[in-house]
Biotite code that builds the C-alpha atoms (Angstrom):
import biotite.structure as struc

atoms = struc.array([
    struc.Atom([18.069, 5.958, -6.321], chain_id="A", res_id=1, res_name="MET", atom_name="CA", element="C"),
    struc.Atom([16.919, 2.508, -7.408], chain_id="A", res_id=2, res_name="ASP", atom_name="CA", element="C"),
    struc.Atom([13.255, 1.970, -6.757], chain_id="A", res_id=3, res_name="SER", atom_name="CA", element="C"),
    struc.Atom([12.572, -0.127, -3.683], chain_id="A", res_id=4, res_name="VAL", atom_name="CA", element="C"),
    struc.Atom([9.358, -1.203, -5.386], chain_id="A", res_id=5, res_name="LYS", atom_name="CA", element="C"),
    struc.Atom([11.294, -3.345, -7.849], chain_id="A", res_id=6, res_name="SER", atom_name="CA", element="C"),
    struc.Atom([13.821, -4.783, -5.370], chain_id="A", res_id=7, res_name="THR", atom_name="CA", element="C"),
    struc.Atom([11.450, -6.269, -2.802], chain_id="A", res_id=8, res_name="VAL", atom_name="CA", element="C"),
    struc.Atom([11.229, -9.955, -3.681], chain_id="A", res_id=9, res_name="SER", atom_name="CA", element="C"),
    struc.Atom([8.039, -11.971, -3.414], chain_id="A", res_id=10, res_name="PHE", atom_name="CA", element="C"),
    struc.Atom([7.986, -14.321, -0.413], chain_id="A", res_id=11, res_name="LYS", atom_name="CA", element="C"),
    struc.Atom([4.709, -16.214, -0.625], chain_id="A", res_id=12, res_name="GLY", atom_name="CA", element="C"),
    struc.Atom([4.335, -19.429, 1.375], chain_id="A", res_id=13, res_name="THR", atom_name="CA", element="C"),
    struc.Atom([2.837, -22.752, 0.256], chain_id="A", res_id=14, res_name="PRO", atom_name="CA", element="C"),
    struc.Atom([0.090, -22.232, 2.873], chain_id="A", res_id=15, res_name="GLU", atom_name="CA", element="C"),
    struc.Atom([-0.839, -18.873, 1.349], chain_id="A", res_id=16, res_name="GLN", atom_name="CA", element="C"),
    struc.Atom([-0.972, -20.365, -2.126], chain_id="A", res_id=17, res_name="GLU", atom_name="CA", element="C"),
    struc.Atom([-3.160, -23.259, -0.919], chain_id="A", res_id=18, res_name="THR", atom_name="CA", element="C"),
    struc.Atom([-5.560, -20.805, 0.734], chain_id="A", res_id=19, res_name="GLU", atom_name="CA", element="C"),
    struc.Atom([-5.776, -18.762, -2.473], chain_id="A", res_id=20, res_name="LEU", atom_name="CA", element="C"),
    struc.Atom([-6.239, -21.821, -4.702], chain_id="A", res_id=21, res_name="LEU", atom_name="CA", element="C"),
    struc.Atom([-9.016, -23.119, -2.452], chain_id="A", res_id=22, res_name="ASP", atom_name="CA", element="C"),
    struc.Atom([-10.795, -19.761, -2.682], chain_id="A", res_id=23, res_name="PHE", atom_name="CA", element="C"),
    struc.Atom([-10.352, -19.628, -6.467], chain_id="A", res_id=24, res_name="ILE", atom_name="CA", element="C"),
    struc.Atom([-11.829, -23.138, -6.839], chain_id="A", res_id=25, res_name="ARG", atom_name="CA", element="C"),
    struc.Atom([-14.811, -22.060, -4.744], chain_id="A", res_id=26, res_name="GLU", atom_name="CA", element="C"),
    struc.Atom([-15.456, -18.790, -6.629], chain_id="A", res_id=27, res_name="LYS", atom_name="CA", element="C"),
    struc.Atom([-14.065, -19.053, -10.168], chain_id="A", res_id=28, res_name="LYS", atom_name="CA", element="C"),
    struc.Atom([-17.341, -20.094, -11.814], chain_id="A", res_id=29, res_name="ASP", atom_name="CA", element="C"),
    struc.Atom([-19.332, -17.293, -10.161], chain_id="A", res_id=30, res_name="ASP", atom_name="CA", element="C"),
    struc.Atom([-20.223, -14.319, -12.350], chain_id="A", res_id=31, res_name="LYS", atom_name="CA", element="C"),
    struc.Atom([-18.033, -11.353, -11.391], chain_id="A", res_id=32, res_name="GLY", atom_name="CA", element="C"),
    struc.Atom([-15.613, -13.523, -9.415], chain_id="A", res_id=33, res_name="SER", atom_name="CA", element="C"),
    struc.Atom([-12.453, -11.553, -10.217], chain_id="A", res_id=34, res_name="LEU", atom_name="CA", element="C"),
    struc.Atom([-12.974, -8.776, -7.647], chain_id="A", res_id=35, res_name="MET", atom_name="CA", element="C"),
    struc.Atom([-13.652, -11.127, -4.705], chain_id="A", res_id=36, res_name="PRO", atom_name="CA", element="C"),
    struc.Atom([-10.674, -13.281, -5.751], chain_id="A", res_id=37, res_name="ILE", atom_name="CA", element="C"),
    struc.Atom([-8.383, -10.232, -5.916], chain_id="A", res_id=38, res_name="LEU", atom_name="CA", element="C"),
    struc.Atom([-9.669, -8.977, -2.568], chain_id="A", res_id=39, res_name="GLN", atom_name="CA", element="C"),
    struc.Atom([-9.057, -12.374, -0.973], chain_id="A", res_id=40, res_name="LYS", atom_name="CA", element="C"),
    struc.Atom([-5.588, -12.604, -2.538], chain_id="A", res_id=41, res_name="ALA", atom_name="CA", element="C"),
    struc.Atom([-4.657, -9.191, -1.151], chain_id="A", res_id=42, res_name="GLN", atom_name="CA", element="C"),
    struc.Atom([-6.022, -10.225, 2.254], chain_id="A", res_id=43, res_name="GLU", atom_name="CA", element="C"),
    struc.Atom([-3.817, -13.343, 2.137], chain_id="A", res_id=44, res_name="ILE", atom_name="CA", element="C"),
    struc.Atom([-0.604, -11.760, 0.803], chain_id="A", res_id=45, res_name="TYR", atom_name="CA", element="C"),
    struc.Atom([-1.026, -8.092, 1.787], chain_id="A", res_id=46, res_name="GLY", atom_name="CA", element="C"),
    struc.Atom([-0.489, -6.992, -1.818], chain_id="A", res_id=47, res_name="TYR", atom_name="CA", element="C"),
    struc.Atom([-0.848, -8.322, -5.381], chain_id="A", res_id=48, res_name="LEU", atom_name="CA", element="C"),
    struc.Atom([2.546, -8.847, -7.008], chain_id="A", res_id=49, res_name="PRO", atom_name="CA", element="C"),
    struc.Atom([2.753, -10.266, -10.523], chain_id="A", res_id=50, res_name="ILE", atom_name="CA", element="C"),
    struc.Atom([3.399, -13.742, -9.084], chain_id="A", res_id=51, res_name="GLU", atom_name="CA", element="C"),
    struc.Atom([-0.002, -13.727, -7.345], chain_id="A", res_id=52, res_name="VAL", atom_name="CA", element="C"),
    struc.Atom([-1.717, -12.278, -10.408], chain_id="A", res_id=53, res_name="GLN", atom_name="CA", element="C"),
    struc.Atom([-0.228, -15.138, -12.460], chain_id="A", res_id=54, res_name="LYS", atom_name="CA", element="C"),
    struc.Atom([-1.593, -17.753, -10.015], chain_id="A", res_id=55, res_name="ILE", atom_name="CA", element="C"),
    struc.Atom([-5.035, -16.155, -10.400], chain_id="A", res_id=56, res_name="ILE", atom_name="CA", element="C"),
    struc.Atom([-4.744, -16.054, -14.196], chain_id="A", res_id=57, res_name="SER", atom_name="CA", element="C"),
    struc.Atom([-3.512, -19.642, -14.463], chain_id="A", res_id=58, res_name="ASP", atom_name="CA", element="C"),
    struc.Atom([-6.340, -20.938, -12.275], chain_id="A", res_id=59, res_name="ASN", atom_name="CA", element="C"),
    struc.Atom([-9.249, -18.864, -13.582], chain_id="A", res_id=60, res_name="THR", atom_name="CA", element="C"),
    struc.Atom([-8.416, -18.584, -17.286], chain_id="A", res_id=61, res_name="GLY", atom_name="CA", element="C"),
    struc.Atom([-8.686, -14.780, -17.008], chain_id="A", res_id=62, res_name="ILE", atom_name="CA", element="C"),
    struc.Atom([-5.889, -13.180, -19.071], chain_id="A", res_id=63, res_name="PRO", atom_name="CA", element="C"),
    struc.Atom([-3.061, -11.739, -16.975], chain_id="A", res_id=64, res_name="LEU", atom_name="CA", element="C"),
    struc.Atom([-3.346, -8.348, -18.711], chain_id="A", res_id=65, res_name="GLU", atom_name="CA", element="C"),
    struc.Atom([-7.011, -8.078, -17.672], chain_id="A", res_id=66, res_name="LYS", atom_name="CA", element="C"),
    struc.Atom([-6.117, -8.912, -14.048], chain_id="A", res_id=67, res_name="ILE", atom_name="CA", element="C"),
    struc.Atom([-3.288, -6.359, -14.105], chain_id="A", res_id=68, res_name="TYR", atom_name="CA", element="C"),
    struc.Atom([-5.662, -3.752, -15.548], chain_id="A", res_id=69, res_name="GLY", atom_name="CA", element="C"),
    struc.Atom([-8.150, -4.274, -12.714], chain_id="A", res_id=70, res_name="VAL", atom_name="CA", element="C"),
    struc.Atom([-5.419, -4.277, -10.036], chain_id="A", res_id=71, res_name="VAL", atom_name="CA", element="C"),
    struc.Atom([-3.931, -1.006, -11.301], chain_id="A", res_id=72, res_name="THR", atom_name="CA", element="C"),
    struc.Atom([-7.332, 0.663, -11.804], chain_id="A", res_id=73, res_name="PHE", atom_name="CA", element="C"),
    struc.Atom([-8.680, 0.257, -8.268], chain_id="A", res_id=74, res_name="TYR", atom_name="CA", element="C"),
    struc.Atom([-6.963, 2.125, -5.417], chain_id="A", res_id=75, res_name="ALA", atom_name="CA", element="C"),
    struc.Atom([-7.851, -0.653, -2.941], chain_id="A", res_id=76, res_name="GLN", atom_name="CA", element="C"),
    struc.Atom([-5.236, -2.906, -4.554], chain_id="A", res_id=77, res_name="PHE", atom_name="CA", element="C"),
    struc.Atom([-1.482, -2.588, -4.171], chain_id="A", res_id=78, res_name="SER", atom_name="CA", element="C"),
    struc.Atom([1.236, -4.042, -6.386], chain_id="A", res_id=79, res_name="LEU", atom_name="CA", element="C"),
    struc.Atom([3.805, -3.543, -3.642], chain_id="A", res_id=80, res_name="TYR", atom_name="CA", element="C"),
    struc.Atom([4.146, -4.707, -0.052], chain_id="A", res_id=81, res_name="PRO", atom_name="CA", element="C"),
    struc.Atom([3.209, -2.422, 2.807], chain_id="A", res_id=82, res_name="LYS", atom_name="CA", element="C"),
    struc.Atom([5.537, -1.786, 5.699], chain_id="A", res_id=83, res_name="GLY", atom_name="CA", element="C"),
    struc.Atom([4.853, -2.702, 9.296], chain_id="A", res_id=84, res_name="GLU", atom_name="CA", element="C"),
    struc.Atom([4.024, 0.988, 9.710], chain_id="A", res_id=85, res_name="TYR", atom_name="CA", element="C"),
    struc.Atom([2.170, 2.738, 6.898], chain_id="A", res_id=86, res_name="THR", atom_name="CA", element="C"),
    struc.Atom([2.685, 6.483, 6.974], chain_id="A", res_id=87, res_name="ILE", atom_name="CA", element="C"),
    struc.Atom([-0.017, 8.363, 5.131], chain_id="A", res_id=88, res_name="SER", atom_name="CA", element="C"),
    struc.Atom([0.394, 12.116, 4.639], chain_id="A", res_id=89, res_name="VAL", atom_name="CA", element="C"),
    struc.Atom([-2.705, 14.125, 3.779], chain_id="A", res_id=90, res_name="CYS", atom_name="CA", element="C"),
    struc.Atom([-2.080, 16.267, 0.703], chain_id="A", res_id=91, res_name="LEU", atom_name="CA", element="C"),
    struc.Atom([-5.644, 17.594, 0.578], chain_id="A", res_id=92, res_name="GLY", atom_name="CA", element="C"),
    struc.Atom([-6.090, 21.341, 0.206], chain_id="A", res_id=93, res_name="THR", atom_name="CA", element="C"),
    struc.Atom([-6.243, 22.325, 3.902], chain_id="A", res_id=94, res_name="ALA", atom_name="CA", element="C"),
    struc.Atom([-3.194, 20.222, 4.785], chain_id="A", res_id=95, res_name="CYS", atom_name="CA", element="C"),
    struc.Atom([-1.239, 21.156, 1.676], chain_id="A", res_id=96, res_name="TYR", atom_name="CA", element="C"),
    struc.Atom([-1.563, 24.912, 2.184], chain_id="A", res_id=97, res_name="VAL", atom_name="CA", element="C"),
    struc.Atom([-0.311, 24.433, 5.758], chain_id="A", res_id=98, res_name="LYS", atom_name="CA", element="C"),
    struc.Atom([2.833, 22.543, 4.699], chain_id="A", res_id=99, res_name="GLY", atom_name="CA", element="C"),
    struc.Atom([2.058, 18.855, 4.239], chain_id="A", res_id=100, res_name="SER", atom_name="CA", element="C"),
    struc.Atom([3.976, 18.809, 0.938], chain_id="A", res_id=101, res_name="GLY", atom_name="CA", element="C"),
    struc.Atom([7.188, 19.691, 2.795], chain_id="A", res_id=102, res_name="GLU", atom_name="CA", element="C"),
    struc.Atom([6.403, 17.041, 5.437], chain_id="A", res_id=103, res_name="ILE", atom_name="CA", element="C"),
    struc.Atom([5.931, 14.429, 2.696], chain_id="A", res_id=104, res_name="PHE", atom_name="CA", element="C"),
    struc.Atom([9.240, 15.489, 1.080], chain_id="A", res_id=105, res_name="ASP", atom_name="CA", element="C"),
    struc.Atom([11.048, 15.235, 4.443], chain_id="A", res_id=106, res_name="LYS", atom_name="CA", element="C"),
    struc.Atom([9.680, 11.709, 4.996], chain_id="A", res_id=107, res_name="LEU", atom_name="CA", element="C"),
    struc.Atom([10.820, 10.626, 1.527], chain_id="A", res_id=108, res_name="GLN", atom_name="CA", element="C"),
    struc.Atom([14.286, 11.970, 2.277], chain_id="A", res_id=109, res_name="GLU", atom_name="CA", element="C"),
    struc.Atom([14.489, 10.425, 5.777], chain_id="A", res_id=110, res_name="MET", atom_name="CA", element="C"),
    struc.Atom([13.191, 7.007, 4.748], chain_id="A", res_id=111, res_name="LEU", atom_name="CA", element="C"),
    struc.Atom([14.984, 6.896, 1.388], chain_id="A", res_id=112, res_name="GLY", atom_name="CA", element="C"),
    struc.Atom([11.785, 5.957, -0.458], chain_id="A", res_id=113, res_name="ILE", atom_name="CA", element="C"),
    struc.Atom([9.189, 7.605, -2.651], chain_id="A", res_id=114, res_name="SER", atom_name="CA", element="C"),
    struc.Atom([5.445, 7.598, -2.165], chain_id="A", res_id=115, res_name="GLY", atom_name="CA", element="C"),
    struc.Atom([3.994, 4.125, -2.679], chain_id="A", res_id=116, res_name="GLY", atom_name="CA", element="C"),
    struc.Atom([7.232, 2.419, -1.675], chain_id="A", res_id=117, res_name="GLU", atom_name="CA", element="C"),
    struc.Atom([8.365, 0.370, 1.310], chain_id="A", res_id=118, res_name="CYS", atom_name="CA", element="C"),
    struc.Atom([11.712, 0.578, 3.083], chain_id="A", res_id=119, res_name="THR", atom_name="CA", element="C"),
    struc.Atom([13.987, -2.389, 2.402], chain_id="A", res_id=120, res_name="GLU", atom_name="CA", element="C"),
    struc.Atom([13.697, -3.564, 6.010], chain_id="A", res_id=121, res_name="ASP", atom_name="CA", element="C"),
    struc.Atom([9.889, -3.702, 5.666], chain_id="A", res_id=122, res_name="GLY", atom_name="CA", element="C"),
    struc.Atom([9.439, -1.281, 8.565], chain_id="A", res_id=123, res_name="LYS", atom_name="CA", element="C"),
    struc.Atom([7.825, 1.726, 6.819], chain_id="A", res_id=124, res_name="PHE", atom_name="CA", element="C"),
    struc.Atom([5.776, 2.412, 3.733], chain_id="A", res_id=125, res_name="SER", atom_name="CA", element="C"),
    struc.Atom([4.848, 5.913, 2.639], chain_id="A", res_id=126, res_name="LEU", atom_name="CA", element="C"),
    struc.Atom([1.764, 7.105, 0.821], chain_id="A", res_id=127, res_name="GLU", atom_name="CA", element="C"),
    struc.Atom([-0.072, 10.311, 0.103], chain_id="A", res_id=128, res_name="ALA", atom_name="CA", element="C"),
    struc.Atom([-3.808, 10.594, 0.651], chain_id="A", res_id=129, res_name="CYS", atom_name="CA", element="C"),
    struc.Atom([-6.309, 13.279, -0.205], chain_id="A", res_id=130, res_name="ARG", atom_name="CA", element="C"),
    struc.Atom([-8.371, 13.957, 2.917], chain_id="A", res_id=131, res_name="CYS", atom_name="CA", element="C"),
    struc.Atom([-8.811, 12.098, 6.167], chain_id="A", res_id=132, res_name="ILE", atom_name="CA", element="C"),
    struc.Atom([-11.466, 14.437, 7.525], chain_id="A", res_id=133, res_name="GLY", atom_name="CA", element="C"),
    struc.Atom([-9.285, 16.141, 10.125], chain_id="A", res_id=134, res_name="ALA", atom_name="CA", element="C"),
    struc.Atom([-8.895, 19.484, 8.351], chain_id="A", res_id=135, res_name="CYS", atom_name="CA", element="C"),
    struc.Atom([-9.028, 21.368, 11.656], chain_id="A", res_id=136, res_name="GLY", atom_name="CA", element="C"),
    struc.Atom([-5.757, 19.628, 12.620], chain_id="A", res_id=137, res_name="LEU", atom_name="CA", element="C"),
    struc.Atom([-3.982, 20.408, 9.331], chain_id="A", res_id=138, res_name="ALA", atom_name="CA", element="C"),
    struc.Atom([-1.423, 19.373, 8.353], chain_id="A", res_id=139, res_name="PRO", atom_name="CA", element="C"),
    struc.Atom([-2.095, 15.741, 9.298], chain_id="A", res_id=140, res_name="VAL", atom_name="CA", element="C"),
    struc.Atom([-0.420, 12.390, 8.864], chain_id="A", res_id=141, res_name="LEU", atom_name="CA", element="C"),
    struc.Atom([-1.268, 8.940, 10.138], chain_id="A", res_id=142, res_name="THR", atom_name="CA", element="C"),
    struc.Atom([0.958, 6.051, 11.124], chain_id="A", res_id=143, res_name="VAL", atom_name="CA", element="C"),
    struc.Atom([-1.308, 3.025, 10.855], chain_id="A", res_id=144, res_name="ASN", atom_name="CA", element="C"),
    struc.Atom([-4.239, 4.138, 13.065], chain_id="A", res_id=145, res_name="GLU", atom_name="CA", element="C"),
    struc.Atom([-2.366, 6.884, 14.984], chain_id="A", res_id=146, res_name="ASP", atom_name="CA", element="C"),
    struc.Atom([-3.217, 10.441, 13.896], chain_id="A", res_id=147, res_name="VAL", atom_name="CA", element="C"),
    struc.Atom([-0.746, 13.331, 14.189], chain_id="A", res_id=148, res_name="TYR", atom_name="CA", element="C"),
    struc.Atom([-1.938, 16.883, 13.549], chain_id="A", res_id=149, res_name="GLY", atom_name="CA", element="C"),
    struc.Atom([-0.808, 20.497, 13.515], chain_id="A", res_id=150, res_name="ARG", atom_name="CA", element="C"),
    struc.Atom([2.576, 19.294, 12.286], chain_id="A", res_id=151, res_name="LEU", atom_name="CA", element="C"),
    struc.Atom([5.698, 21.016, 11.126], chain_id="A", res_id=152, res_name="THR", atom_name="CA", element="C"),
    struc.Atom([8.666, 19.520, 9.288], chain_id="A", res_id=153, res_name="VAL", atom_name="CA", element="C"),
    struc.Atom([10.519, 19.546, 12.629], chain_id="A", res_id=154, res_name="ASP", atom_name="CA", element="C"),
    struc.Atom([7.990, 17.051, 14.094], chain_id="A", res_id=155, res_name="ASP", atom_name="CA", element="C"),
    struc.Atom([8.830, 14.316, 11.557], chain_id="A", res_id=156, res_name="VAL", atom_name="CA", element="C"),
    struc.Atom([12.042, 13.098, 13.287], chain_id="A", res_id=157, res_name="ASP", atom_name="CA", element="C"),
    struc.Atom([10.357, 12.402, 16.609], chain_id="A", res_id=158, res_name="LYS", atom_name="CA", element="C"),
    struc.Atom([7.351, 10.710, 14.999], chain_id="A", res_id=159, res_name="ILE", atom_name="CA", element="C"),
    struc.Atom([9.598, 8.309, 13.054], chain_id="A", res_id=160, res_name="ILE", atom_name="CA", element="C"),
    struc.Atom([11.762, 7.693, 16.153], chain_id="A", res_id=161, res_name="ALA", atom_name="CA", element="C"),
    struc.Atom([8.665, 6.516, 18.040], chain_id="A", res_id=162, res_name="LYS", atom_name="CA", element="C"),
    struc.Atom([8.258, 3.608, 15.582], chain_id="A", res_id=163, res_name="TYR", atom_name="CA", element="C"),
    struc.Atom([11.901, 2.890, 14.648], chain_id="A", res_id=164, res_name="ALA", atom_name="CA", element="C"),
])
């Protein structure tokens, strides 16, 4: 299967770029400005594709490889777009021993994507997380802010249908 990550094309608008450039002009001379600029860029675009990283590099003088290194180091940043509905499956110990690995596998199969990817229609993205603090409900997944607990693989179809 070709990775959806590499086939989703960047669709930034001139308004988004103007907003980012204005923020860069305001912050670029501040010490430690890269993190706030990256955070603002992700707020504007929803993720930090190479095109956005290049805008930041070109307008701050910070080398692109340094920006990429920071973006890939911190979990708060994403190189790929998120779907309208982000499905996060807890793979922490309590959830995993109660079957969350099989639930994650079923979601990958149903959606045709791997963890960290977004469906081509932009509807769903799938990610694994470590613990959401609902161990008593294990196994648990969230769809955006909705929490689903005490799941089995058989529950996955009806959860996805609710958002499809």
